[in-house]
C-alpha positions as CSV (number, residue, x, y, z in Angstrom):
1,X,11.1,-9.7,38.6
2,X,13.3,-12.0,36.5
3,X,14.9,-11.0,33.1
4,X,15.4,-13.1,30.0
5,X,17.3,-12.3,26.9
6,X,16.6,-13.3,23.3
7,X,18.3,-12.5,20.0
8,X,16.2,-11.9,16.9
9,X,17.0,-10.5,13.4
10,X,14.0,-8.2,13.3
11,X,11.9,-7.2,16.2
12,X,8.6,-5.6,15.3
13,X,6.9,-3.5,18.1
14,X,3.2,-3.6,17.4
15,X,0.9,-5.9,15.4
16,X,-1.1,-3.3,13.5
17,X,-1.2,-2.9,9.8
18,X,2.3,-1.8,9.3
19,X,3.9,-4.4,11.5
20,X,1.9,-7.3,10.0
21,X,2.6,-6.3,6.4
22,X,6.3,-6.1,7.2
23,X,6.0,-9.5,8.8
24,X,4.4,-11.0,5.7
25,X,7.5,-10.1,3.8
26,X,9.8,-11.4,6.5
27,X,8.0,-14.7,6.5
28,X,8.3,-15.0,2.8
29,X,12.1,-14.4,3.0
30,X,12.3,-16.9,6.0
31,X,13.8,-14.3,8.3
32,X,14.1,-14.8,12.0
33,X,11.6,-12.1,13.4
34,X,9.2,-11.6,16.3
35,X,6.3,-9.3,16.9
36,X,5.6,-7.8,20.4
37,X,2.0,-6.8,21.0
38,X,0.6,-5.3,24.2
39,X,-2.9,-6.5,23.5
40,X,-3.9,-9.9,24.8
41,X,-4.7,-11.3,21.3
42,X,-5.4,-10.3,17.7
43,X,-7.4,-7.2,17.1
44,X,-11.1,-7.8,17.5
45,X,-12.7,-4.5,16.6
46,X,-10.8,-2.3,14.1
47,X,-11.5,1.4,13.8
48,X,-10.2,1.6,10.2
49,X,-12.2,0.2,7.4
50,X,-11.5,2.0,4.1
51,X,-9.3,-0.2,1.8
52,X,-8.0,1.9,-1.1
53,X,-7.3,0.3,-4.5
54,X,-3.6,0.2,-3.9
55,X,-4.0,-1.8,-0.8
56,X,-6.3,-4.2,-2.6
57,X,-3.5,-4.7,-5.2
58,X,-1.0,-5.4,-2.4
59,X,-3.3,-8.0,-0.8
60,X,-3.8,-9.6,-4.3
61,X,-0.1,-9.7,-4.9
62,X,0.2,-11.7,-1.6
63,X,-2.5,-14.1,-2.8
64,X,-5.1,-13.0,-0.2
65,X,-7.1,-10.6,-2.4
66,X,-10.0,-12.8,-3.2
67,X,-11.0,-13.4,0.3
68,X,-10.9,-9.7,1.0
69,X,-13.0,-8.9,-2.1
70,X,-15.5,-11.6,-1.4
71,X,-16.3,-10.2,2.1
72,X,-15.9,-6.5,1.6
73,X,-18.5,-3.8,0.6
74,X,-17.5,-2.4,-2.8
75,X,-17.7,1.4,-3.2
76,X,-18.8,2.0,-6.7
77,X,-20.7,5.4,-6.6
78,X,-20.5,8.6,-4.7
79,X,-23.6,10.7,-3.8
80,X,-23.5,14.3,-2.9
81,X,-26.2,16.1,-0.9
82,X,-26.5,19.8,0.0
83,X,-28.8,22.4,1.5
84,X,-32.0,22.8,-0.4
85,X,-31.6,26.5,-0.8
86,X,-33.3,26.8,-4.2
87,X,-36.3,25.0,-2.9
88,X,-36.6,27.5,0.1
89,X,-35.8,24.8,2.7
90,X,-32.2,25.5,3.6
91,X,-32.4,23.4,6.7
92,X,-33.3,20.4,4.6
93,X,-31.0,18.5,2.2
94,X,-31.3,17.4,-1.4
95,X,-29.2,15.3,-3.7
96,X,-27.0,17.3,-6.1
97,X,-25.2,14.7,-8.1
98,X,-23.8,11.2,-8.4
99,X,-20.2,10.4,-9.5
100,X,-18.2,7.2,-9.9
101,X,-16.1,6.3,-6.9
102,X,-12.9,6.0,-9.0
103,X,-11.6,6.7,-12.5
104,X,-11.6,3.5,-14.5
105,X,-7.9,3.8,-15.4
106,X,-6.8,4.2,-11.7
107,X,-6.7,0.5,-11.0
108,X,-8.3,-2.8,-12.1
109,X,-9.1,-3.3,-8.4
110,X,-12.1,-1.7,-6.6
111,X,-12.2,0.5,-3.6
112,X,-13.7,-1.6,-0.7
113,X,-14.7,-1.4,3.0
114,X,-13.6,-4.1,5.3
115,X,-12.9,-4.1,9.0
116,X,-9.2,-3.8,10.0
117,X,-9.4,-6.7,12.3
118,X,-10.3,-8.9,9.3
119,X,-7.5,-7.4,7.2
120,X,-5.1,-8.2,10.0
121,X,-6.4,-11.7,10.2
122,X,-5.7,-12.2,6.5
123,X,-2.1,-11.0,6.9
124,X,-1.6,-13.3,10.0
125,X,-2.7,-16.2,7.8
126,X,0.5,-15.7,5.8
127,X,2.8,-16.0,8.8
128,X,2.8,-19.8,9.0
129,X,1.1,-22.3,11.4
130,X,2.5,-20.6,14.5
131,X,2.9,-16.9,13.9
132,X,5.7,-15.4,16.0
133,X,3.5,-12.8,17.6
134,X,4.0,-12.5,21.4
135,X,0.8,-11.0,22.9
136,X,0.4,-9.5,26.3
137,X,3.9,-8.0,26.0
138,X,4.4,-4.3,26.5
139,X,7.5,-2.6,25.1
140,X,9.1,-0.3,27.7
141,X,12.1,1.0,25.9
142,X,14.1,0.9,22.6
143,X,17.7,1.8,22.5
144,X,20.6,1.6,20.0
145,X,23.3,0.5,22.5
146,X,26.0,-0.1,19.9
147,X,26.0,3.1,17.8
148,X,29.4,2.1,16.4
149,X,28.0,-0.8,14.6
150,X,28.4,-0.4,10.9
151,X,25.3,-0.5,8.8
152,X,26.8,-3.3,6.8
153,X,27.7,-5.5,9.8
154,X,24.9,-8.1,9.8
155,X,26.5,-10.2,12.6
156,X,25.9,-7.6,15.3
157,X,22.7,-7.0,17.4
158,X,23.0,-3.3,18.2
159,X,19.4,-2.6,19.3
160,X,18.1,-3.4,22.7
161,X,14.4,-3.6,23.5
162,X,13.1,-3.9,27.0
163,X,9.6,-5.3,27.5
164,X,7.3,-6.6,30.2
165,X,4.7,-9.4,29.9
166,X,1.3,-9.3,31.5
167,X,2.4,-11.4,34.4
168,X,5.2,-9.1,35.2
169,X,8.2,-10.9,33.6
170,X,10.8,-8.6,32.2
171,X,12.3,-9.4,28.9
172,X,15.3,-8.0,27.0
173,X,15.7,-8.5,23.3
174,X,18.7,-7.8,21.1
175,X,17.9,-7.2,17.5
176,X,19.7,-6.4,14.2
177,X,16.7,-4.2,13.2
178,X,13.6,-2.9,15.0
179,X,10.4,-1.6,13.5
180,X,8.4,0.9,15.6
181,X,4.9,0.0,14.5
182,X,3.3,0.9,17.9
183,X,0.9,3.6,17.0
184,X,0.4,7.3,17.7
185,X,1.7,7.0,21.3
186,X,4.8,5.0,20.2
187,X,7.1,4.0,22.9
188,X,9.7,3.3,20.2
189,X,9.5,7.0,19.0
190,X,9.6,8.4,22.5
191,X,12.5,6.1,23.6
192,X,14.6,7.6,20.7
193,X,13.7,11.1,21.7
194,X,11.9,11.8,18.4
195,X,9.0,14.2,18.4
196,X,5.8,14.6,16.4
197,X,5.8,18.0,14.6
198,X,2.6,19.6,13.4
199,X,-0.6,21.1,14.6
200,X,-4.2,20.5,15.6
201,X,-7.4,22.5,14.8
202,X,-10.4,23.3,16.9
203,X,-12.5,21.2,14.6
204,X,-14.1,18.2,16.3
205,X,-15.7,15.2,14.5
206,X,-17.6,12.2,15.8
207,X,-17.7,8.7,14.3
208,X,-20.0,5.9,14.9
209,X,-20.7,2.5,13.4
210,X,-24.5,2.1,13.5
211,X,-27.4,0.0,12.4
212,X,-29.7,2.7,11.0
213,X,-33.5,2.8,10.5
214,X,-34.1,5.4,7.9
215,X,-35.9,6.4,4.7
216,X,-32.8,8.2,3.4
217,X,-32.4,6.8,-0.1
218,X,-28.6,6.7,-0.3
219,X,-27.8,5.0,2.9
220,X,-25.9,2.2,1.1
221,X,-23.7,4.5,-0.9
222,X,-20.7,6.5,0.0
223,X,-22.3,9.9,0.6
224,X,-21.1,13.4,1.4
225,X,-23.8,15.7,3.0
226,X,-23.3,19.4,3.4
227,X,-26.1,20.7,5.6
228,X,-27.0,23.9,7.3
229,X,-25.8,22.5,10.7
230,X,-22.6,20.6,9.5
231,X,-21.2,17.9,7.3
232,X,-21.6,14.2,7.4
233,X,-19.9,11.4,5.5
234,X,-21.6,8.0,5.0
235,X,-19.4,4.9,4.7
236,X,-21.4,1.7,4.2
237,X,-19.9,-1.3,6.0
238,X,-19.5,-4.9,4.9
239,X,-22.4,-7.2,5.8
240,X,-25.3,-5.1,4.3
241,X,-26.5,-3.7,7.6
242,X,-23.9,-1.5,9.4
243,X,-23.1,2.0,8.2
244,X,-20.3,4.4,9.5
245,X,-21.1,8.1,10.0
246,X,-18.4,10.8,10.2
247,X,-20.1,13.8,11.7
248,X,-18.8,17.4,11.9
249,X,-19.8,18.8,15.3
250,X,-20.5,22.5,16.1
251,X,-17.7,24.9,16.7
252,X,-16.5,25.0,20.3
253,X,-17.3,21.3,20.9
254,X,-14.7,19.5,23.1
255,X,-14.0,15.9,22.0
256,X,-13.8,14.8,25.6
257,X,-17.3,16.0,26.4
258,X,-19.1,14.4,23.4
259,X,-21.7,11.7,24.2
260,X,-23.3,9.1,21.9
261,X,-26.6,11.0,22.3
262,X,-24.9,14.2,21.0
263,X,-23.8,12.3,17.9
264,X,-27.2,10.8,17.3
265,X,-29.1,14.1,17.8
266,X,-26.8,16.0,15.5
267,X,-27.1,13.3,12.8
268,X,-30.8,13.6,12.9
269,X,-30.6,17.4,12.3
270,X,-28.2,16.9,9.3
271,X,-30.5,14.4,7.7
272,X,-33.7,16.6,7.7
273,X,-36.3,16.1,6.2
274,X,-35.5,12.3,6.3
275,X,-36.0,10.1,9.3
276,X,-33.0,8.7,11.1
277,X,-33.2,6.3,14.0
278,X,-30.6,4.0,15.4
279,X,-31.4,0.3,16.0
280,X,-28.0,-0.2,17.6
281,X,-24.5,1.3,17.8
282,X,-21.5,-1.0,17.4
283,X,-18.8,1.6,18.2
284,X,-18.4,5.3,18.5
285,X,-15.8,8.0,19.3
286,X,-15.0,11.8,19.0
287,X,-11.8,13.3,18.0
288,X,-10.1,16.6,17.3
289,X,-8.5,17.1,13.8
290,X,-4.7,17.2,13.8
291,X,-1.8,16.6,11.4
292,X,1.6,15.6,12.8
293,X,4.7,13.9,11.4
294,X,7.8,12.6,13.2
295,X,10.9,14.8,12.9
296,X,13.0,11.6,12.2
297,X,12.0,8.2,10.8
298,X,15.1,6.2,11.8
299,X,17.9,5.9,14.2
300,X,21.2,4.7,12.7
301,X,19.3,2.8,10.0
302,X,18.7,0.2,12.7
303,X,15.4,1.4,14.2
304,X,12.6,2.6,11.8
305,X,9.3,4.2,12.5
306,X,6.2,3.2,10.5
307,X,2.5,4.1,10.5
308,X,0.9,6.2,13.2
309,X,4.2,6.2,15.1
310,X,5.5,8.7,12.5
311,X,2.4,10.3,10.9
312,X,-1.1,11.1,12.2
313,X,-4.0,12.8,10.5
314,X,-7.8,12.8,10.1
315,X,-9.5,9.5,9.1
316,X,-12.0,10.9,6.5
317,X,-9.7,10.4,3.5
318,X,-9.3,6.7,4.5
319,X,-5.5,7.0,4.5
320,X,-4.4,6.0,7.9
321,X,-4.5,2.2,7.8
322,X,-3.5,2.2,4.1
323,X,-0.5,4.3,4.4
324,X,0.6,2.6,7.5
325,X,0.3,-0.8,5.8
326,X,2.3,0.5,2.9
327,X,5.1,1.7,5.2
328,X,5.4,-1.9,6.3
329,X,5.1,-3.1,2.7
330,X,8.1,-0.8,1.8
331,X,10.5,-1.7,4.6
332,X,9.7,-5.5,4.8
333,X,11.1,-6.7,1.4
334,X,14.2,-4.5,1.9
335,X,15.0,-6.1,5.2
336,X,14.3,-9.5,3.7
337,X,16.8,-9.0,0.9
338,X,19.4,-7.6,3.3
339,X,19.2,-10.4,5.9
340,X,19.2,-13.0,3.1
341,X,22.5,-11.6,1.9
342,X,21.0,-10.6,-1.4
343,X,20.9,-6.8,-1.0
344,X,23.2,-4.0,0.3
345,X,22.0,-2.4,3.5
346,X,22.9,1.2,2.9
347,X,21.0,2.0,-0.4
348,X,18.0,-0.2,0.5
349,X,17.5,1.2,4.0
350,X,18.2,4.8,2.9
351,X,15.5,4.4,0.3
352,X,12.9,3.6,3.0
353,X,13.5,6.9,4.7
354,X,13.6,8.8,1.4
355,X,10.4,7.3,0.1
356,X,8.2,7.1,3.2
357,X,9.2,10.5,4.6
358,X,8.2,12.1,1.4
359,X,4.9,10.1,1.4
360,X,4.1,11.1,4.9
361,X,4.8,14.8,4.2
362,X,2.6,14.7,1.2
363,X,-0.1,12.9,3.2
364,X,-0.1,15.6,5.8
365,X,-0.4,18.4,3.2
366,X,-3.2,16.6,1.4
367,X,-5.1,15.8,4.6
368,X,-4.9,19.5,5.7
369,X,-6.5,20.5,2.4
370,X,-9.0,17.7,2.4
371,X,-10.0,18.4,6.0
372,X,-10.6,22.1,5.2
373,X,-12.8,21.0,2.3
374,X,-15.1,19.4,4.9
375,X,-15.1,22.4,7.1
376,X,-18.3,24.4,6.7
377,X,-16.8,27.7,8.0
378,X,-13.7,27.3,5.6
379,X,-16.0,26.8,2.6
380,X,-18.1,29.7,3.4
381,X,-15.0,32.0,4.0
382,X,-13.5,30.9,0.7
383,X,-16.6,30.9,-1.4
384,X,-16.5,27.1,-2.2
385,X,-19.8,26.2,-3.7
386,X,-21.5,22.8,-3.3
387,X,-20.7,21.9,-6.9
388,X,-17.1,22.9,-6.4
389,X,-16.9,20.8,-3.2
390,X,-18.2,17.8,-5.1
391,X,-15.8,18.3,-8.0
392,X,-12.8,18.7,-5.7
393,X,-13.8,15.6,-3.8
394,X,-13.9,13.6,-7.0
395,X,-10.6,15.0,-8.2
396,X,-8.9,13.8,-5.0
397,X,-9.8,10.3,-5.9
398,X,-6.5,9.3,-7.4
399,X,-4.6,10.4,-4.2
400,X,-7.2,8.7,-1.9
401,X,-6.9,5.6,-4.0
402,X,-3.2,5.4,-3.1
403,X,-2.2,5.7,-6.8
404,X,-0.6,9.1,-6.7
405,X,2.6,8.1,-4.8
406,X,5.7,8.8,-6.9
407,X,9.1,7.9,-5.4
408,X,12.1,10.1,-6.1
409,X,15.4,8.8,-7.5
410,X,17.4,6.8,-5.0
411,X,19.6,3.7,-4.8
412,X,16.5,1.6,-6.0
413,X,14.9,4.1,-8.4
414,X,16.8,5.4,-11.4
415,X,15.0,8.2,-13.4
416,X,16.2,8.8,-17.0
417,X,15.7,11.9,-19.1
418,X,14.3,9.8,-22.0
419,X,12.1,7.4,-20.0
420,X,8.8,8.6,-21.6
421,X,10.3,8.1,-25.1
422,X,10.8,4.4,-24.2
423,X,7.7,3.8,-22.2
424,X,5.2,6.7,-22.6
425,X,2.5,5.7,-20.0
426,X,4.7,4.2,-17.3
427,X,6.3,6.5,-14.7
428,X,9.5,5.5,-13.0
429,X,8.9,5.7,-9.2
430,X,5.2,5.0,-9.4
431,X,3.5,1.6,-9.1
432,X,3.6,-0.6,-12.2
433,X,0.2,-0.4,-14.0
434,X,-1.5,-3.4,-15.4
435,X,-3.2,-4.4,-18.6
436,X,-4.9,-7.5,-19.9
437,X,-2.7,-9.9,-21.7
438,X,-3.0,-13.5,-22.9
439,X,-0.8,-16.1,-21.3
440,X,1.1,-17.8,-24.1
441,X,1.2,-21.4,-22.7
442,X,-2.6,-21.8,-22.1
443,X,-4.4,-18.9,-23.8
444,X,-5.7,-17.6,-20.4
445,X,-6.7,-13.9,-20.4
446,X,-5.4,-12.2,-17.3
447,X,-4.0,-9.0,-15.9
448,X,-0.2,-8.8,-16.4
449,X,0.4,-7.9,-12.8
450,X,-1.0,-11.3,-11.7
451,X,2.2,-12.7,-13.3
452,X,4.2,-10.7,-10.8
453,X,3.4,-12.3,-7.4
454,X,5.0,-10.7,-4.4
455,X,7.5,-13.4,-3.5
456,X,10.5,-11.2,-3.0
457,X,12.1,-11.2,-6.5
458,X,12.7,-8.3,-8.9
459,X,11.0,-8.4,-12.3
460,X,12.4,-7.7,-15.7
461,X,9.4,-7.2,-17.9
462,X,10.6,-7.3,-21.5
463,X,8.2,-6.0,-24.3
464,X,9.7,-7.5,-27.5
465,X,7.0,-6.7,-30.0
466,X,6.0,-9.2,-32.7
467,X,8.8,-11.8,-32.7
468,X,7.4,-13.5,-35.8
469,X,9.1,-10.7,-37.5
470,X,12.8,-11.4,-38.0
471,X,14.2,-8.1,-36.8
472,X,12.2,-8.2,-33.5
473,X,13.2,-11.8,-33.0
474,X,16.9,-11.0,-33.4
475,X,16.6,-8.1,-31.0
476,X,15.0,-10.3,-28.4
477,X,17.6,-13.0,-28.7
478,X,20.4,-10.4,-28.3
479,X,18.7,-8.7,-25.3
480,X,17.9,-12.1,-23.7
481,X,21.5,-13.2,-23.7
482,X,22.6,-9.8,-22.2
483,X,19.9,-10.0,-19.5
484,X,20.7,-13.7,-18.7
485,X,24.2,-12.5,-17.8
486,X,22.8,-10.0,-15.4
487,X,20.5,-12.5,-13.8
488,X,23.2,-15.0,-13.2
489,X,25.5,-12.4,-11.7
490,X,23.1,-11.8,-8.8
491,X,21.6,-15.3,-8.3
492,X,23.3,-17.6,-5.8
493,X,24.4,-21.0,-7.2
494,X,22.1,-22.9,-4.9
495,X,19.1,-20.8,-5.6
496,X,16.3,-21.1,-8.3
497,X,17.3,-19.1,-11.4
498,X,14.3,-16.8,-11.1
499,X,14.4,-16.3,-7.3
500,X,16.3,-12.9,-7.2
501,X,15.6,-11.5,-10.7
502,X,12.6,-12.9,-12.6
503,X,12.4,-12.1,-16.4
504,X,8.9,-11.9,-18.0
505,X,8.2,-11.6,-21.7
506,X,5.3,-9.8,-23.3
507,X,5.0,-10.2,-27.1
508,X,2.6,-8.5,-29.5
509,X,0.9,-9.6,-32.7
510,X,-0.7,-12.9,-33.5
511,X,0.5,-15.4,-30.8
512,X,-0.5,-18.4,-32.9
513,X,2.3,-17.6,-35.3
514,X,4.9,-18.1,-32.6
515,X,6.1,-21.5,-31.4
516,X,7.3,-22.3,-27.9
517,X,10.8,-23.1,-29.2
518,X,11.1,-19.5,-30.5
519,X,10.9,-18.2,-26.8
520,X,14.4,-17.6,-25.4
521,X,15.2,-19.9,-22.4
522,X,15.6,-16.9,-20.1
523,X,11.8,-16.8,-20.0
524,X,11.3,-20.5,-19.6
525,X,13.7,-21.5,-16.7
526,X,13.9,-24.9,-15.1
527,X,12.8,-24.0,-11.6
528,X,10.7,-24.9,-8.6
529,X,10.4,-28.0,-6.4
530,X,9.8,-30.3,-9.3
531,X,12.6,-28.8,-11.5
532,X,10.2,-28.3,-14.4
533,X,10.4,-25.8,-17.3
534,X,8.3,-22.9,-16.2
535,X,5.9,-21.7,-19.0
536,X,4.1,-19.1,-17.0
537,X,6.4,-16.1,-17.7
538,X,5.4,-15.4,-21.4
539,X,2.4,-13.3,-22.4
540,X,0.9,-11.9,-25.5
541,X,-0.8,-8.7,-26.2
542,X,-3.4,-10.4,-28.4
543,X,-7.2,-11.1,-28.8
544,X,-8.4,-13.5,-26.2
545,X,-11.2,-16.0,-26.6
546,X,-13.7,-14.6,-24.1
547,X,-12.3,-11.2,-22.8
548,X,-11.5,-9.2,-25.8
549,X,-8.2,-7.5,-26.5
550,X,-6.2,-5.8,-23.7
551,X,-4.2,-3.5,-26.0
552,X,-1.3,-3.7,-23.5
553,X,1.3,-2.0,-25.6
554,X,-1.0,0.9,-26.1
555,X,-1.8,1.0,-22.4
556,X,1.9,1.1,-21.5
557,X,2.8,3.5,-24.3
558,X,5.3,1.2,-25.9
559,X,6.1,1.0,-29.7
560,X,6.0,-2.7,-30.7
561,X,8.6,-1.9,-33.4
562,X,11.1,-0.8,-30.7
563,X,10.1,-2.7,-27.6
564,X,11.2,-1.8,-24.1
565,X,12.3,-3.1,-20.7
566,X,10.6,-2.2,-17.4
567,X,12.3,-3.1,-14.1
568,X,9.7,-3.7,-11.4
569,X,10.6,-3.9,-7.7
570,X,9.3,-6.6,-5.3
571,X,6.7,-4.1,-4.1
572,X,5.5,-3.4,-7.7
573,X,7.0,0.1,-8.1
574,X,8.8,0.9,-11.3
575,X,12.5,1.1,-10.6
576,X,13.9,1.8,-14.1
577,X,13.0,1.6,-17.9
578,X,15.3,0.9,-20.7
579,X,15.4,0.5,-24.4
580,X,16.4,-2.9,-25.8
581,X,19.6,-1.6,-27.3
582,X,23.2,-2.5,-27.3
583,X,23.7,-0.8,-23.9
584,X,21.1,-2.7,-22.1
585,X,23.5,-5.2,-20.3
586,X,25.8,-2.5,-19.0
587,X,23.0,-0.3,-17.9
588,X,20.9,-2.9,-16.1
589,X,24.0,-4.5,-14.4
590,X,25.2,-1.1,-13.2
591,X,21.8,-0.4,-11.7
592,X,21.5,-3.7,-9.8
593,X,25.1,-3.4,-8.6
594,X,24.1,-0.3,-6.7
595,X,22.0,-2.4,-4.2
596,X,22.3,-6.1,-5.0
597,X,25.2,-8.3,-3.8
598,X,26.9,-10.0,-6.8
599,X,27.5,-13.7,-6.4
600,X,29.9,-14.1,-9.2
């Protein structure tokens, strides 16, 4: 057995959702990275399928949202079914209500269903013509061999990873950073001596992707069924034919003894009086419910755990793939900024641990409650009626959509006491909401967030009010000069002026009263391959020709007479808000100096 050594800036163990999402960021920052995957090729059959609205937003920010939406099943309505007790047929079921799948204001994107293998394929498409994914390579051990290496030392490769290829060749890698994205049985986690802390229940569920033959009327809707013999959740799949069933199995069932026939027979009992037959079964499994979280998420801020390597839970809330992907989304841009010499390692890397440990803890607590809600015995013991079940299911929608995450104050999130006075409907630490605006240069109606592509830069979103009014125009000119000083301080001399901090302008009022030469040059930089003046950073909260008025200032809770500044991170979370006053330059510069590396 021979041994080879290779140095790499970031080594990603595992090519699941978390690893690939981090890789998309690293590719955009042009970082030297490699993915090690024990499978012999890309995922062919994914077990996860629910894509929450926040994940759709992420894919759209990467420029791959349209393909996802075109292929996916769109979840629009929930159907609730329960025992027909009033009708005297408690062993039969009847529909009790319909409800929208999501609140309108949660997101402009839909909740969709698409196989994880296809989602992975879309992310791999962003990694270049030859994605640096090494298949048939199993990680055997991960070790921080140089624990004395300072966090700020980017010249050292303190992490050693040992791996073996399918043909028995031993490989040794040295990396500056390692991401453990290798699933619930993570070798990375075990190598570091970290443990999964939590519990499991005696509740056993089955899951199967099937091609049903049935007269059940809501088979193509997301449906929750509470029957006399257990619960069942229907998730229609993409392609108009396949459906997923999550089936609660009787108490005392052991997951290891469950057969496909058991699942099919139990499903038939739940669907009474409707017929349920199975033309074919694409995939099935059985599992015990458990919620666990790793006791530590990092080793020396050089090795980081993500996804199932640091949190496991039930699949019914559709969180596993989504939260895992968002772990990778969180760490990827931070490593990119650090390794490009733009960001300071300590505050950026500490923020990953602060933010994603909290997210995992909240996920575990939510999943415990959500799982109990689906447990027939628990509902009976606690007097939860069918109507209460349906209402609680609907109320959980904001969390299951991925839109309830709120990061605490850290090196990259600054919470102020008067934030809500400045921007009433934007919350620091949460994802930046969107509203329809009109692009100033070409009158195109669009969502403001489409003007914030995920290319690695920070965004300064300036709401200046109606600049046809002299006082607002003067305030904008003063603020623009101050912000221009900040932008230049953190932008390398050989870089595009908008590549690190990217200013955007949103004005209000009649855009036709404003001329292009009234827009400060900060928002029309000469940039890009052709060194042209960019006109795509200025927007108006105004009536559009074909899509009505977006009322963006109202949506964000901003007074046009006062204006505001919102700092948006590369991952679209709100980092800070500020008034457009005399202190804006000092305040914003001080914030950025906490984690960006000044170039002048």
